[in-house]
FIGUFI-304977 format. One record per residue (C-alpha): x, y, z. Coordinates in nm, 2 decimals. Example, Ala and Ser with C-alpha at 12.3 -4.5 7.8 and 13.67 -1.06 7.14 Angstrom:
// FIGUFI-304977
<x->1.23 y->-0.45 z->0.78>;
<x->1.37 y->-0.11 z->0.71>;
// end
This chain:
// FIGUFI-304977
<x->0.51 y->0.43 z->-0.07>;
<x->0.43 y->0.80 z->0.00>;
<x->0.24 y->0.85 z->0.30>;
<x->0.10 y->1.19 z->0.41>;
<x->0.01 y->1.36 z->0.70>;
<x->-0.30 y->1.58 z->0.76>;
<x->-0.40 y->1.73 z->1.12>;
<x->-0.20 y->1.45 z->1.27>;
<x->0.04 y->1.58 z->1.56>;
<x->0.32 y->1.38 z->1.73>;
<x->0.43 y->1.15 z->1.43>;
<x->0.72 y->1.26 z->1.27>;
<x->0.79 y->1.31 z->0.95>;
<x->1.09 y->1.07 z->0.73>;
<x->1.13 y->0.68 z->0.68>;
<x->0.86 y->0.46 z->0.90>;
<x->0.89 y->0.10 z->0.97>;
<x->0.59 y->-0.11 z->0.85>;
<x->0.58 y->-0.35 z->1.16>;
<x->0.37 y->-0.62 z->1.05>;
<x->0.36 y->-0.89 z->1.31>;
<x->0.38 y->-1.16 z->1.03>;
<x->0.72 y->-1.05 z->1.00>;
<x->0.78 y->-1.13 z->1.38>;
<x->0.66 y->-1.48 z->1.29>;
<x->0.82 y->-1.60 z->1.04>;
<x->1.14 y->-1.46 z->1.23>;
<x->1.10 y->-1.67 z->1.47>;
<x->1.02 y->-1.98 z->1.27>;
<x->1.34 y->-1.89 z->1.00>;
<x->1.72 y->-1.85 z->1.16>;
<x->1.85 y->-1.54 z->0.99>;
<x->2.12 y->-1.28 z->1.05>;
<x->1.88 y->-0.99 z->1.11>;
<x->1.49 y->-0.88 z->1.11>;
<x->1.41 y->-0.59 z->0.84>;
<x->1.06 y->-0.45 z->0.81>;
<x->0.95 y->-0.25 z->0.47>;
<x->0.93 y->0.12 z->0.51>;
<x->0.75 y->0.39 z->0.35>;
<x->0.81 y->0.78 z->0.37>;
<x->0.61 y->0.96 z->0.61>;
<x->0.58 y->1.33 z->0.48>;
<x->0.40 y->1.61 z->0.57>;
<x->-0.01 y->1.77 z->0.44>;
<x->0.18 y->2.00 z->0.19>;
<x->0.27 y->1.68 z->-0.02>;
<x->-0.08 y->1.52 z->0.02>;
<x->-0.15 y->1.56 z->-0.37>;
<x->0.15 y->1.33 z->-0.43>;
<x->0.13 y->1.06 z->-0.15>;
<x->0.00 y->0.74 z->-0.24>;
<x->-0.20 y->0.71 z->0.09>;
<x->-0.33 y->0.96 z->0.32>;
<x->-0.32 y->0.96 z->0.74>;
<x->-0.57 y->1.21 z->0.87>;
<x->-0.72 y->1.31 z->1.23>;
<x->-1.08 y->1.29 z->1.20>;
<x->-1.05 y->1.72 z->1.16>;
<x->-0.83 y->1.66 z->0.91>;
<x->-1.04 y->1.40 z->0.70>;
<x->-1.35 y->1.69 z->0.73>;
<x->-1.10 y->1.97 z->0.60>;
<x->-0.98 y->1.78 z->0.30>;
<x->-1.33 y->1.71 z->0.21>;
<x->-1.37 y->2.11 z->0.25>;
<x->-1.14 y->2.18 z->0.02>;
<x->-1.19 y->1.91 z->-0.24>;
<x->-1.56 y->2.05 z->-0.19>;
<x->-1.47 y->2.39 z->-0.30>;
<x->-1.27 y->2.27 z->-0.55>;
<x->-1.55 y->2.10 z->-0.76>;
<x->-1.76 y->2.37 z->-0.68>;
<x->-1.55 y->2.63 z->-0.85>;
<x->-1.48 y->2.40 z->-1.17>;
<x->-1.86 y->2.38 z->-1.18>;
<x->-1.87 y->2.71 z->-1.20>;
<x->-1.68 y->2.72 z->-1.50>;
<x->-1.94 y->2.53 z->-1.64>;
<x->-1.72 y->2.23 z->-1.79>;
<x->-1.84 y->1.97 z->-2.07>;
<x->-2.11 y->1.79 z->-2.00>;
<x->-1.94 y->1.45 z->-1.90>;
<x->-1.73 y->1.61 z->-1.67>;
<x->-2.03 y->1.82 z->-1.50>;
<x->-2.18 y->1.48 z->-1.47>;
<x->-1.92 y->1.35 z->-1.28>;
<x->-1.82 y->1.65 z->-1.04>;
<x->-2.23 y->1.64 z->-0.93>;
<x->-2.19 y->1.28 z->-0.85>;
<x->-1.87 y->1.43 z->-0.66>;
<x->-2.04 y->1.73 z->-0.50>;
<x->-2.34 y->1.50 z->-0.35>;
<x->-2.08 y->1.26 z->-0.18>;
<x->-1.86 y->1.54 z->-0.04>;
<x->-2.17 y->1.72 z->0.06>;
<x->-2.27 y->1.41 z->0.29>;
<x->-1.88 y->1.45 z->0.44>;
<x->-1.82 y->1.08 z->0.21>;
<x->-1.51 y->1.09 z->0.08>;
<x->-1.44 y->1.07 z->-0.30>;
<x->-1.21 y->0.75 z->-0.27>;
<x->-1.56 y->0.61 z->-0.19>;
<x->-1.79 y->0.75 z->-0.44>;
<x->-1.78 y->0.46 z->-0.68>;
<x->-1.67 y->0.65 z->-0.98>;
<x->-1.62 y->0.39 z->-1.28>;
<x->-1.29 y->0.36 z->-1.48>;
<x->-1.43 y->0.61 z->-1.68>;
<x->-1.58 y->0.81 z->-1.46>;
<x->-1.24 y->0.85 z->-1.27>;
<x->-1.07 y->0.92 z->-1.61>;
<x->-1.28 y->1.23 z->-1.65>;
<x->-1.10 y->1.42 z->-1.30>;
<x->-0.82 y->1.20 z->-1.25>;
<x->-0.59 y->1.50 z->-1.36>;
<x->-0.76 y->1.72 z->-1.10>;
<x->-0.62 y->1.80 z->-0.75>;
<x->-0.83 y->1.60 z->-0.53>;
<x->-0.76 y->1.47 z->-0.18>;
<x->-0.98 y->1.26 z->-0.13>;
<x->-0.94 y->1.06 z->-0.43>;
<x->-0.64 y->0.91 z->-0.27>;
<x->-0.70 y->0.64 z->0.02>;
<x->-0.75 y->0.82 z->0.31>;
<x->-0.74 y->0.62 z->0.64>;
<x->-0.86 y->0.82 z->0.98>;
<x->-0.58 y->0.83 z->1.27>;
<x->-0.74 y->0.86 z->1.63>;
<x->-0.48 y->1.01 z->1.92>;
<x->-0.44 y->0.67 z->2.02>;
<x->-0.29 y->0.54 z->1.74>;
<x->0.03 y->0.79 z->1.77>;
<x->0.20 y->0.56 z->2.04>;
<x->0.18 y->0.29 z->1.79>;
<x->0.21 y->0.46 z->1.44>;
<x->0.46 y->0.19 z->1.27>;
<x->0.20 y->-0.06 z->1.37>;
<x->-0.09 y->0.16 z->1.25>;
<x->0.08 y->0.14 z->0.89>;
<x->0.00 y->-0.19 z->0.84>;
<x->-0.35 y->-0.07 z->0.81>;
<x->-0.26 y->0.19 z->0.57>;
<x->-0.03 y->0.00 z->0.36>;
<x->-0.34 y->-0.23 z->0.32>;
<x->-0.58 y->0.06 z->0.23>;
<x->-0.34 y->0.19 z->0.01>;
<x->-0.34 y->-0.10 z->-0.21>;
<x->0.01 y->-0.25 z->-0.14>;
<x->0.10 y->-0.63 z->-0.04>;
<x->0.44 y->-0.74 z->0.12>;
<x->0.63 y->-1.04 z->0.04>;
<x->0.89 y->-1.18 z->0.24>;
<x->1.27 y->-1.33 z->0.16>;
<x->1.39 y->-1.55 z->0.42>;
<x->1.73 y->-1.67 z->0.61>;
<x->2.08 y->-1.63 z->0.57>;
<x->2.15 y->-1.27 z->0.57>;
<x->1.82 y->-1.13 z->0.66>;
<x->1.44 y->-1.20 z->0.73>;
<x->1.32 y->-0.94 z->0.55>;
<x->0.96 y->-0.80 z->0.41>;
<x->0.92 y->-0.61 z->0.11>;
<x->0.61 y->-0.39 z->-0.01>;
<x->0.48 y->-0.41 z->-0.38>;
<x->0.14 y->-0.32 z->-0.53>;
<x->-0.14 y->-0.60 z->-0.51>;
<x->-0.15 y->-0.75 z->-0.85>;
<x->0.22 y->-0.75 z->-0.92>;
<x->0.34 y->-1.06 z->-1.09>;
<x->0.67 y->-1.23 z->-0.95>;
<x->0.90 y->-1.05 z->-1.20>;
<x->0.75 y->-0.71 z->-1.06>;
<x->0.83 y->-0.82 z->-0.72>;
<x->1.15 y->-0.92 z->-0.81>;
<x->1.25 y->-0.59 z->-0.95>;
<x->1.13 y->-0.43 z->-0.61>;
<x->1.46 y->-0.60 z->-0.49>;
<x->1.67 y->-0.54 z->-0.79>;
<x->1.62 y->-0.45 z->-1.13>;
<x->1.83 y->-0.76 z->-1.23>;
<x->1.60 y->-0.97 z->-1.08>;
<x->1.33 y->-0.90 z->-1.28>;
<x->1.53 y->-0.86 z->-1.62>;
<x->1.69 y->-1.22 z->-1.57>;
<x->1.36 y->-1.35 z->-1.44>;
<x->1.36 y->-1.76 z->-1.46>;
<x->1.08 y->-1.85 z->-1.20>;
<x->0.99 y->-1.78 z->-0.86>;
<x->1.02 y->-2.04 z->-0.60>;
<x->0.68 y->-1.99 z->-0.35>;
<x->0.55 y->-2.12 z->0.01>;
<x->0.24 y->-1.93 z->0.15>;
<x->0.27 y->-1.81 z->0.45>;
<x->-0.02 y->-2.03 z->0.61>;
<x->0.20 y->-2.30 z->0.47>;
<x->0.54 y->-2.16 z->0.65>;
<x->0.36 y->-2.14 z->0.98>;
<x->0.19 y->-2.45 z->0.97>;
<x->0.48 y->-2.64 z->0.88>;
<x->0.72 y->-2.44 z->1.15>;
<x->0.96 y->-2.31 z->0.91>;
<x->1.08 y->-2.29 z->0.54>;
<x->1.29 y->-2.63 z->0.54>;
<x->0.96 y->-2.81 z->0.70>;
<x->0.81 y->-2.63 z->0.42>;
<x->1.03 y->-2.79 z->0.14>;
<x->0.98 y->-3.10 z->0.32>;
<x->0.66 y->-3.08 z->0.31>;
<x->0.59 y->-3.03 z->-0.03>;
<x->0.47 y->-2.69 z->0.03>;
<x->0.70 y->-2.52 z->-0.19>;
<x->0.51 y->-2.40 z->-0.57>;
<x->0.72 y->-2.34 z->-0.87>;
<x->0.56 y->-2.02 z->-1.04>;
<x->0.62 y->-1.82 z->-1.38>;
<x->0.66 y->-1.48 z->-1.51>;
<x->0.28 y->-1.42 z->-1.43>;
<x->0.22 y->-1.55 z->-1.13>;
<x->0.01 y->-1.26 z->-0.94>;
<x->0.19 y->-1.21 z->-0.59>;
<x->0.00 y->-1.32 z->-0.27>;
<x->0.00 y->-1.13 z->0.03>;
<x->0.30 y->-1.22 z->0.27>;
<x->0.44 y->-1.52 z->0.03>;
<x->0.75 y->-1.62 z->0.11>;
<x->1.01 y->-1.60 z->-0.21>;
<x->1.32 y->-1.73 z->-0.33>;
<x->1.40 y->-1.59 z->-0.71>;
<x->1.56 y->-1.74 z->-0.97>;
<x->1.75 y->-1.54 z->-1.23>;
<x->2.01 y->-1.51 z->-1.46>;
<x->2.25 y->-1.28 z->-1.34>;
// end
């Protein structure tokens, strides 16, 4: 996952940990050699159009709205097809009100009409205040959620680790985040819900309480599922 900074000062680009406190909680309940947070790539403004999400200062947010408005007005001046003109007019109205395109409630059909255009605020955008700079890695939990990602956990043994996957991903797709062999040879996923893990007091206790579910390849991952993948090697 890639996050672009716009108008943000004091946050270095590069790999950043997503310091979700739920992993800290799981790490206290399940013994492992180490704890590994999920991570994202943080890049500069020049990569904003290819990022999964944008983190902007209040001023940066306004600048991106202006850029999108200028693009939309230029496109409208070229007399595009009627269907595109209607969508662009809707976007123009939204942007003139200092709203984001992502909040314009475009239908799937409207998104298809303008989806290929180089628009900034069509992406998930989270505004960051100066006070958030010092705790940026904790702030990233909000950004990941806004970008349409969830986390799942693998626990015990060498490490307790969080992994990122898009909302709506199936169990095999989640396995593929760890290694393609898991997705290719997927048999089943042994799932403990995070709330069940906490309530039981750990993985072993959750198993004793019959809180482990056997899920097939059609299972849609839930946020902070604790999972053990069974697969053909």
